[in-house]
C-alpha positions as CSV (number, residue, x, y, z in Angstrom):
1,X,-1.5,-47.2,15.8
2,X,2.2,-47.5,16.4
3,X,3.3,-44.4,18.5
4,X,6.5,-43.8,16.5
5,X,4.6,-44.1,13.2
6,X,2.0,-41.7,14.4
7,X,4.6,-39.1,15.3
8,X,6.3,-39.5,11.9
9,X,2.9,-39.0,10.2
10,X,2.4,-35.8,12.2
11,X,5.7,-34.4,11.1
12,X,4.3,-34.3,7.5
13,X,1.6,-31.9,8.7
14,X,3.9,-28.9,9.5
15,X,4.0,-26.9,12.6
16,X,0.4,-25.5,12.5
17,X,-1.1,-28.9,11.6
18,X,0.7,-30.6,14.5
19,X,-0.5,-27.9,16.9
20,X,-4.1,-28.4,15.9
21,X,-3.7,-32.1,16.7
22,X,-2.5,-31.4,20.2
23,X,-5.4,-29.1,21.1
24,X,-7.9,-31.9,22.0
25,X,-5.2,-33.8,24.0
26,X,-4.5,-30.6,26.0
27,X,-8.1,-29.8,26.8
28,X,-8.6,-33.3,28.3
29,X,-5.1,-33.6,29.8
30,X,-4.4,-36.4,32.3
31,X,-3.4,-34.1,35.2
32,X,-6.6,-32.0,34.8
33,X,-4.5,-28.9,34.5
34,X,-5.9,-25.7,33.1
35,X,-5.7,-25.7,29.3
36,X,-2.9,-23.3,28.0
37,X,-2.6,-22.8,24.3
38,X,0.7,-20.8,23.7
39,X,0.8,-22.0,20.1
40,X,-0.8,-19.2,18.0
41,X,0.2,-15.6,17.7
42,X,-3.2,-14.1,18.2
43,X,-2.8,-11.4,20.9
44,X,-5.1,-11.3,23.9
45,X,-5.4,-7.5,23.8
46,X,-7.2,-5.1,21.4
47,X,-7.0,-1.4,20.5
48,X,-10.3,0.2,21.8
49,X,-9.8,3.7,20.5
50,X,-10.0,2.9,16.8
51,X,-12.8,0.4,17.3
52,X,-15.0,2.9,19.2
53,X,-14.6,5.5,16.4
54,X,-15.8,3.0,13.8
55,X,-19.5,2.9,14.7
56,X,-19.7,6.6,15.0
57,X,-19.3,6.9,11.3
58,X,-22.0,4.3,10.8
59,X,-24.5,6.3,12.9
60,X,-23.5,9.5,11.1
61,X,-23.6,7.9,7.7
62,X,-27.1,6.6,8.2
63,X,-28.3,10.0,9.2
64,X,-26.6,11.5,6.1
65,X,-28.3,8.9,3.9
66,X,-31.7,9.8,5.3
67,X,-31.1,13.4,4.2
68,X,-31.4,12.4,0.5
69,X,-33.8,9.5,0.6
70,X,-36.0,8.0,3.4
71,X,-38.6,5.2,3.1
72,X,-38.8,3.0,6.1
73,X,-35.4,1.3,6.4
74,X,-34.4,2.6,3.0
75,X,-31.8,5.5,3.0
76,X,-30.1,7.2,0.2
77,X,-26.7,8.5,-0.7
78,X,-24.3,10.8,1.1
79,X,-23.4,14.2,-0.3
80,X,-20.0,16.0,-0.2
81,X,-21.2,19.6,0.1
82,X,-21.0,20.7,3.8
83,X,-20.4,17.1,5.1
84,X,-17.5,18.2,7.3
85,X,-19.6,20.9,9.1
86,X,-22.5,18.5,9.6
87,X,-20.1,15.9,11.0
88,X,-18.7,18.5,13.5
89,X,-22.2,19.2,14.6
90,X,-22.8,15.5,15.1
91,X,-19.7,15.0,17.3
92,X,-20.0,15.1,21.1
93,X,-16.5,16.0,22.2
94,X,-17.3,15.0,25.8
95,X,-17.1,11.4,24.5
96,X,-13.5,10.1,24.1
97,X,-14.2,8.4,20.7
98,X,-15.5,11.7,19.3
99,X,-12.6,13.6,20.7
100,X,-10.3,11.2,19.0
101,X,-12.1,11.6,15.7
102,X,-11.9,15.4,16.0
103,X,-8.1,15.1,16.7
104,X,-7.4,12.9,13.7
105,X,-9.5,15.0,11.4
106,X,-7.4,18.0,12.5
107,X,-4.2,16.0,12.1
108,X,-5.2,14.9,8.6
109,X,-6.0,18.4,7.5
110,X,-3.0,20.2,9.1
111,X,-0.2,17.6,8.7
112,X,-1.3,15.4,5.8
113,X,-2.9,18.3,3.9
114,X,-6.1,16.2,3.3
115,X,-9.3,18.1,2.6
116,X,-11.6,17.7,5.6
117,X,-14.9,17.3,3.6
118,X,-13.3,14.8,1.3
119,X,-11.9,12.7,4.2
120,X,-15.2,12.7,6.2
121,X,-17.0,11.7,3.0
122,X,-14.5,9.0,2.2
123,X,-14.6,7.5,5.8
124,X,-18.4,7.7,5.9
125,X,-18.9,5.9,2.6
126,X,-16.2,3.4,3.3
127,X,-17.6,2.4,6.7
128,X,-21.2,2.3,5.3
129,X,-19.8,0.1,2.5
130,X,-22.1,1.7,0.0
131,X,-19.8,1.6,-3.0
132,X,-17.0,-0.4,-4.6
133,X,-13.4,0.5,-3.6
134,X,-12.6,3.4,-6.0
135,X,-9.8,3.4,-7.0
136,X,-9.7,-0.3,-6.9
137,X,-6.3,-0.6,-5.3
138,X,-6.8,1.8,-2.4
139,X,-9.0,4.7,-1.4
140,X,-7.2,8.0,-2.0
141,X,-7.0,9.6,1.4
142,X,-6.7,6.3,3.2
143,X,-3.6,5.6,1.2
144,X,-2.1,8.8,2.4
145,X,-2.9,7.9,6.0
146,X,-1.5,4.3,5.8
147,X,1.6,5.7,4.1
148,X,2.1,8.2,7.0
149,X,1.7,5.4,9.5
150,X,4.2,3.0,7.9
151,X,6.7,5.9,7.7
152,X,6.2,6.7,11.4
153,X,6.5,3.1,12.6
154,X,8.8,1.3,10.3
155,X,11.1,3.6,8.3
156,X,13.1,5.0,11.3
157,X,13.4,8.6,10.0
158,X,13.6,7.8,6.3
159,X,11.0,9.8,4.2
160,X,9.3,7.5,1.7
161,X,5.6,8.1,2.2
162,X,5.3,10.4,-0.9
163,X,6.9,7.8,-3.2
164,X,5.2,4.7,-1.8
165,X,2.0,3.0,-3.2
166,X,-0.3,0.9,-1.1
167,X,-2.4,-2.2,-1.9
168,X,-4.6,-3.1,1.2
169,X,-5.1,-6.8,1.4
170,X,-7.0,-9.4,3.5
171,X,-4.2,-9.6,6.1
172,X,-0.5,-10.4,5.6
173,X,-1.3,-14.0,4.6
174,X,-3.4,-12.9,1.6
175,X,-0.6,-10.4,0.7
176,X,1.9,-13.4,0.6
177,X,-0.4,-15.4,-1.7
178,X,-1.0,-12.4,-4.1
179,X,2.8,-11.7,-4.3
180,X,3.8,-15.2,-5.1
181,X,1.0,-15.5,-7.7
182,X,1.9,-12.2,-9.5
183,X,5.6,-12.8,-9.4
184,X,5.0,-16.1,-11.2
185,X,2.4,-14.8,-13.6
186,X,4.7,-11.9,-14.6
187,X,7.7,-14.1,-15.2
188,X,9.7,-12.6,-12.3
189,X,10.1,-16.1,-10.7
190,X,10.0,-19.5,-12.3
191,X,10.5,-23.1,-11.5
192,X,14.1,-23.9,-10.5
193,X,14.9,-20.3,-9.5
194,X,17.0,-20.0,-6.4
195,X,15.6,-17.9,-3.6
196,X,17.2,-16.9,-0.3
197,X,15.2,-17.2,2.9
198,X,16.0,-16.1,6.4
199,X,15.4,-19.2,8.5
200,X,13.8,-20.1,10.8
201,X,10.8,-18.4,9.2
202,X,7.0,-18.4,9.2
203,X,6.0,-21.7,7.5
204,X,4.2,-20.4,4.3
205,X,7.5,-18.9,3.1
206,X,8.9,-22.4,3.3
207,X,5.9,-24.3,2.0
208,X,4.6,-22.1,-0.9
209,X,7.9,-22.1,-2.9
210,X,7.8,-26.0,-2.8
211,X,4.3,-26.2,-4.3
212,X,4.2,-27.7,-7.8
213,X,3.1,-24.4,-9.1
214,X,6.4,-22.8,-8.1
215,X,9.1,-25.5,-7.4
216,X,11.8,-23.0,-6.5
217,X,15.1,-23.9,-4.8
218,X,15.5,-22.5,-1.3
219,X,18.8,-21.2,0.0
220,X,18.6,-20.8,3.8
221,X,20.4,-17.9,5.5
222,X,20.2,-19.8,8.8
223,X,20.0,-17.7,11.9
224,X,21.6,-19.6,14.8
225,X,20.8,-19.9,18.4
226,X,24.5,-19.3,19.4
227,X,24.2,-16.0,17.4
228,X,21.1,-14.8,19.2
229,X,19.0,-16.0,16.2
230,X,20.5,-13.3,14.0
231,X,21.5,-14.0,10.4
232,X,25.3,-14.2,10.3
233,X,26.7,-11.2,8.5
234,X,28.8,-13.4,6.1
235,X,25.7,-15.3,5.2
236,X,24.4,-12.3,3.3
237,X,27.2,-12.6,0.8
238,X,25.2,-15.2,-1.1
239,X,22.9,-12.4,-2.1
240,X,25.7,-11.1,-4.4
241,X,25.3,-14.3,-6.4
242,X,23.2,-13.4,-9.5
243,X,21.7,-16.8,-9.5
244,X,19.7,-15.8,-6.4
245,X,16.6,-14.2,-7.8
246,X,14.9,-13.1,-4.6
247,X,15.3,-12.8,-0.8
248,X,12.3,-13.5,1.4
249,X,12.3,-12.7,5.1
250,X,10.1,-11.9,8.1
251,X,11.6,-9.0,10.1
252,X,11.5,-9.3,13.1
253,X,11.6,-13.0,12.5
254,X,8.9,-15.5,13.2
255,X,9.6,-17.7,15.3
256,X,12.8,-16.2,16.7
257,X,11.5,-12.6,17.1
258,X,14.8,-11.0,16.1
259,X,15.0,-7.8,14.0
260,X,17.9,-7.2,11.6
261,X,20.4,-5.0,13.3
262,X,22.0,-1.9,11.7
263,X,25.1,-3.8,10.5
264,X,22.9,-6.3,8.6
265,X,20.8,-3.5,7.1
266,X,23.9,-1.6,6.0
267,X,25.2,-4.8,4.3
268,X,21.9,-5.4,2.5
269,X,21.9,-1.8,1.3
270,X,25.4,-2.3,-0.1
271,X,24.4,-5.5,-1.9
272,X,21.3,-3.8,-3.4
273,X,23.4,-1.0,-4.7
274,X,25.3,-3.6,-6.8
275,X,22.4,-6.0,-7.5
276,X,19.7,-3.8,-9.0
277,X,17.9,-7.0,-10.1
278,X,17.5,-8.5,-6.7
279,X,13.9,-8.9,-5.4
280,X,13.3,-8.6,-1.7
281,X,10.1,-9.4,0.1
282,X,10.0,-8.3,3.7
283,X,7.1,-9.1,6.1
284,X,7.4,-6.6,9.0
285,X,4.3,-7.4,11.1
286,X,6.2,-7.5,14.3
287,X,8.3,-4.4,13.7
288,X,6.5,-2.2,16.2
289,X,7.5,-4.5,19.0
290,X,11.2,-3.5,18.6
291,X,12.4,-0.1,19.8
292,X,13.9,1.9,16.9
293,X,13.0,-0.7,14.3
294,X,13.9,-0.1,10.7
295,X,12.6,-2.1,7.8
296,X,14.8,-3.2,4.8
297,X,12.4,-1.1,2.7
298,X,13.8,2.0,4.3
299,X,17.4,1.2,3.2
300,X,16.6,-0.4,-0.2
301,X,13.2,0.8,-1.4
302,X,13.9,0.1,-5.1
303,X,14.5,-3.6,-4.5
304,X,12.0,-4.2,-1.7
305,X,8.3,-5.0,-1.5
306,X,7.0,-4.5,2.1
307,X,4.2,-6.6,3.6
308,X,2.6,-5.3,6.8
309,X,-0.4,-6.5,8.9
310,X,-2.3,-4.7,11.7
311,X,-3.3,-8.0,13.2
312,X,-0.7,-8.4,16.0
313,X,-0.3,-4.9,17.2
314,X,-3.9,-4.0,17.3
315,X,-5.5,-7.3,18.2
316,X,-7.2,-7.5,14.8
317,X,-6.5,-11.0,13.4
318,X,-10.3,-11.4,12.8
319,X,-10.4,-8.2,10.7
320,X,-8.0,-9.6,8.2
321,X,-6.3,-6.3,7.4
322,X,-2.8,-5.8,6.0
323,X,-1.1,-4.2,3.0
324,X,1.5,-4.4,0.3
325,X,3.7,-1.3,0.0
326,X,6.2,-0.6,-2.8
327,X,8.0,2.3,-4.2
328,X,6.9,4.0,-7.5
329,X,10.5,3.4,-8.8
330,X,11.0,-0.3,-8.3
331,X,12.8,-3.4,-9.6
332,X,9.6,-5.2,-10.4
333,X,8.5,-2.8,-13.1
334,X,12.0,-2.6,-14.5
335,X,12.4,-6.4,-14.6
336,X,9.0,-6.7,-16.4
337,X,10.2,-4.2,-19.0
338,X,13.2,-6.4,-19.7
339,X,11.2,-9.6,-20.2
340,X,11.5,-11.4,-23.6
341,X,9.2,-10.0,-26.2
342,X,7.2,-13.3,-26.4
343,X,6.4,-13.1,-22.7
344,X,5.6,-9.4,-22.9
345,X,3.1,-10.0,-25.7
346,X,1.4,-12.8,-23.6
347,X,1.1,-10.4,-20.7
348,X,-0.1,-7.6,-23.0
349,X,-2.9,-9.9,-24.1
350,X,-4.1,-10.6,-20.6
351,X,-3.8,-7.1,-19.1
352,X,-5.2,-5.3,-22.2
353,X,-8.7,-6.1,-21.0
354,X,-8.2,-3.6,-18.1
355,X,-5.7,-1.1,-19.6
356,X,-5.0,0.5,-23.0
357,X,-1.3,0.5,-22.3
358,X,-0.3,-2.8,-20.7
359,X,3.4,-2.2,-21.1
360,X,3.1,0.7,-18.6
361,X,0.8,-1.1,-16.2
362,X,2.8,-1.1,-12.9
363,X,3.4,-4.2,-10.9
364,X,1.3,-3.0,-7.9
365,X,-1.7,-2.6,-10.2
366,X,-1.0,-6.1,-11.7
367,X,-1.1,-7.4,-8.1
368,X,-4.5,-5.8,-7.7
369,X,-5.8,-7.1,-11.0
370,X,-4.3,-10.6,-10.5
371,X,-6.0,-10.8,-7.1
372,X,-9.3,-11.0,-9.1
373,X,-8.1,-12.9,-12.1
374,X,-7.7,-9.6,-14.1
375,X,-11.2,-9.7,-15.5
376,X,-12.7,-8.5,-12.2
377,X,-10.1,-5.8,-11.7
378,X,-12.9,-3.2,-11.8
379,X,-14.4,-4.8,-8.7
380,X,-11.1,-5.6,-6.9
381,X,-9.6,-4.1,-3.8
382,X,-10.1,-4.7,-0.1
383,X,-13.5,-4.0,1.3
384,X,-13.9,-0.4,2.2
385,X,-14.9,-1.0,5.8
386,X,-11.6,-2.9,6.2
387,X,-9.7,-0.1,4.6
388,X,-11.3,2.4,7.0
389,X,-10.4,0.2,10.0
390,X,-6.8,0.2,8.8
391,X,-6.8,4.0,8.6
392,X,-8.4,4.3,12.1
393,X,-5.7,2.1,13.6
394,X,-3.1,4.1,11.8
395,X,-4.5,7.4,13.0
396,X,-4.6,6.2,16.6
397,X,-0.8,6.2,16.4
398,X,-0.4,9.3,14.2
399,X,-2.2,11.6,16.6
400,X,0.2,10.8,19.4
401,X,2.5,13.8,19.8
402,X,5.4,12.3,21.7
403,X,4.9,8.7,22.8
404,X,2.2,6.2,21.8
405,X,1.2,4.7,25.2
406,X,-0.8,2.0,23.5
407,X,2.3,0.6,21.6
408,X,4.5,1.0,24.6
409,X,1.9,-1.1,26.6
410,X,2.0,-3.9,24.0
411,X,5.8,-4.0,24.3
412,X,5.7,-4.2,28.0
413,X,3.1,-7.0,27.9
414,X,5.2,-9.3,25.8
415,X,8.4,-8.4,27.6
416,X,7.0,-9.3,31.0
417,X,5.6,-12.6,29.8
418,X,9.0,-13.4,28.1
419,X,10.7,-12.6,31.4
420,X,8.3,-14.8,33.4
421,X,8.8,-17.7,31.0
422,X,12.6,-17.5,30.9
423,X,12.9,-16.9,34.7
424,X,10.7,-20.0,35.3
425,X,12.8,-22.1,33.0
426,X,16.0,-20.8,34.4
427,X,17.2,-19.7,30.9
428,X,19.3,-16.6,30.3
429,X,17.2,-13.9,28.7
430,X,18.2,-12.1,25.5
431,X,18.2,-8.4,26.3
432,X,19.3,-7.1,22.9
433,X,17.2,-4.3,21.5
434,X,16.5,-6.4,18.4
435,X,14.5,-8.9,20.4
436,X,10.7,-8.3,19.8
437,X,9.9,-10.9,22.5
438,X,6.6,-11.8,20.8
439,X,7.7,-15.4,20.5
440,X,10.4,-17.5,22.1
441,X,12.4,-20.4,20.8
442,X,13.2,-23.0,23.5
443,X,15.7,-25.8,22.8
444,X,14.3,-28.6,24.8
445,X,17.5,-30.7,24.5
446,X,19.6,-27.8,25.8
447,X,17.1,-27.3,28.7
448,X,17.3,-31.0,29.5
449,X,21.1,-30.8,29.7
450,X,21.0,-27.7,31.8
451,X,18.6,-29.3,34.3
452,X,19.8,-32.9,34.3
453,X,23.0,-33.2,32.4
454,X,24.1,-34.2,28.9
455,X,23.1,-37.8,29.5
456,X,19.4,-36.8,29.4
457,X,19.8,-34.6,26.4
458,X,21.4,-37.4,24.5
459,X,18.8,-39.9,25.7
460,X,16.0,-37.7,24.4
461,X,17.6,-37.0,21.1
462,X,18.2,-40.7,20.5
463,X,14.8,-41.9,21.6
464,X,12.3,-39.0,21.4
465,X,11.8,-36.2,18.9
466,X,10.2,-32.9,19.7
467,X,6.9,-34.2,18.5
468,X,6.9,-36.8,21.3
469,X,7.6,-34.0,23.8
470,X,4.8,-31.8,22.4
471,X,2.3,-34.6,22.5
472,X,3.1,-35.5,26.1
473,X,3.1,-31.8,27.1
474,X,-0.4,-31.6,25.8
475,X,-1.7,-35.0,26.8
476,X,-0.3,-34.9,30.4
477,X,0.1,-31.2,31.3
478,X,-2.5,-29.4,29.1
479,X,0.0,-27.1,27.3
480,X,0.0,-26.5,23.5
481,X,3.2,-25.0,22.0
482,X,4.6,-25.4,18.5
483,X,7.5,-27.4,17.2
484,X,10.3,-25.4,15.5
485,X,11.4,-27.8,12.8
486,X,8.3,-26.7,10.7
487,X,9.8,-23.2,10.8
488,X,13.2,-24.7,9.7
489,X,14.6,-24.3,13.2
490,X,16.9,-27.0,14.6
491,X,15.5,-30.3,16.0
492,X,14.4,-30.0,19.6
493,X,13.4,-26.3,19.2
494,X,9.9,-25.3,20.4
495,X,8.1,-22.0,19.8
496,X,6.1,-20.3,22.6
497,X,3.9,-17.3,21.9
498,X,4.0,-14.5,24.5
499,X,1.0,-12.9,23.0
500,X,-2.1,-14.9,23.6
501,X,-2.3,-16.0,27.2
502,X,-2.6,-14.1,30.6
503,X,0.6,-13.0,32.3
504,X,0.2,-15.7,35.0
505,X,0.2,-18.5,32.4
506,X,3.9,-18.2,31.5
507,X,5.3,-19.3,34.9
508,X,2.8,-22.3,34.7
509,X,4.1,-23.2,31.3
510,X,7.6,-23.2,32.6
511,X,6.7,-25.4,35.5
512,X,4.9,-27.9,33.3
513,X,7.8,-28.1,30.8
514,X,10.2,-28.8,33.7
515,X,7.8,-31.3,35.2
516,X,7.7,-33.2,31.9
517,X,11.5,-33.1,31.6
518,X,11.6,-34.7,35.0
519,X,9.5,-37.5,33.8
520,X,11.8,-38.1,30.9
521,X,14.7,-38.1,33.3
522,X,12.9,-40.6,35.5
523,X,12.2,-42.8,32.5
524,X,15.8,-42.7,31.5
525,X,17.0,-43.6,35.0
526,X,14.6,-46.5,35.2
527,X,15.7,-47.7,31.8
528,X,19.4,-47.6,32.7
529,X,18.5,-49.5,35.9
530,X,16.8,-52.2,33.9
531,X,13.3,-51.5,35.2
532,X,11.9,-49.7,32.2
533,X,8.2,-50.6,31.9
């Protein structure tokens, strides 16, 4: 196959599709280098405390079940009366996992005002997985715990836990799918609607609106490299335009890893005060990697639906645990109430199979019902063991009195790797507090100019796209990274993950990138000398 045509074909796959194609090349690279995949965001650390607590509830739960029924491997049900006392007797406080459980039970009772017996029963049954999620949307006490966690980590001093409702989902990606689906079904977005997106951005936010089911018009609020990958303040003015139905963003951004600063948050708050009809969807999975982070939800809770995932911070991508959070008073419910009567009657007909008053059926419950095609609303909701794991991760932070050493360690890990990469490449680091440092965007043309002059940068731009560079980096040097165009970043931009490789990999990646650039320079020199082979 013609090389240029192959590269053009790859461009149609998107960033993640291209990365998957380079994996085999990198594993069998020509220079027999160690295989380094810095393409995906899966971290190479895990939280151990919450995980160790999980099986303790399984052991206790099985013992509880045997109190009411026992026939070989057949156990019975658990009982509420006295379960907290029996659990205290079960715990061995000399074991760190049991000491943690005792600490979070005390915290839940004293700070969150949760009944101890009720919480032990809820956790035990949830982890045993012996019943459907009841209520379907979220278990009662686990919702309180998740709310407390989100407030502690994302709201930056704003108190919203009491007025926020939670819908746990199969990770942040499922949340995105559910949200788009329910927005469309409930008439809140339709084909041809204009939506603002902070770019560069996680590819599904670019790809889903283009699907034939949605066919929306994207308006990019482009963050620029010369502005530290922050949205220009003036770019937010477009949100005052009433033709813009919604604003979708990842904050801190993926792939640029920049959080919105206080000036941008203030401007968004001002706009939302004027535009009570503006829908905002914010995906804040990387928020905990930024010191003093504050979500848009904290400054504009009425307009904003918050998506959060535990996957990156707690090394839990395989658990598939995340959530949708929204205020009890919100733009979604109010917009639904103002829909044309014909549309409302159509929605009434669908939702009447699960509620006697569909006009008062809130959007967050519609999300839950829609996730199971409405008819299976009674068996909807995230699996109870997954909900319990979310709560355990949340509690591992909430019981920290002053500083969460675990979260601080994760920040140090990505910061050190970021430093090693940039030092190795000879690129100036971005030290602003809004930089999460989870990912890096490297402009390969700028780096080529820095190392060899503008002539090489021009030569590469005119003759080779970033796909060519990625293929050669994998094929020759064994490194997989992602191209940035698929995230709507400028041509020549590459994304490196600082999460998923050992610390010593990042200087190696820098050296191999520079070695490949030298090859391009040598090829250019040979070409100019008339000896290009």
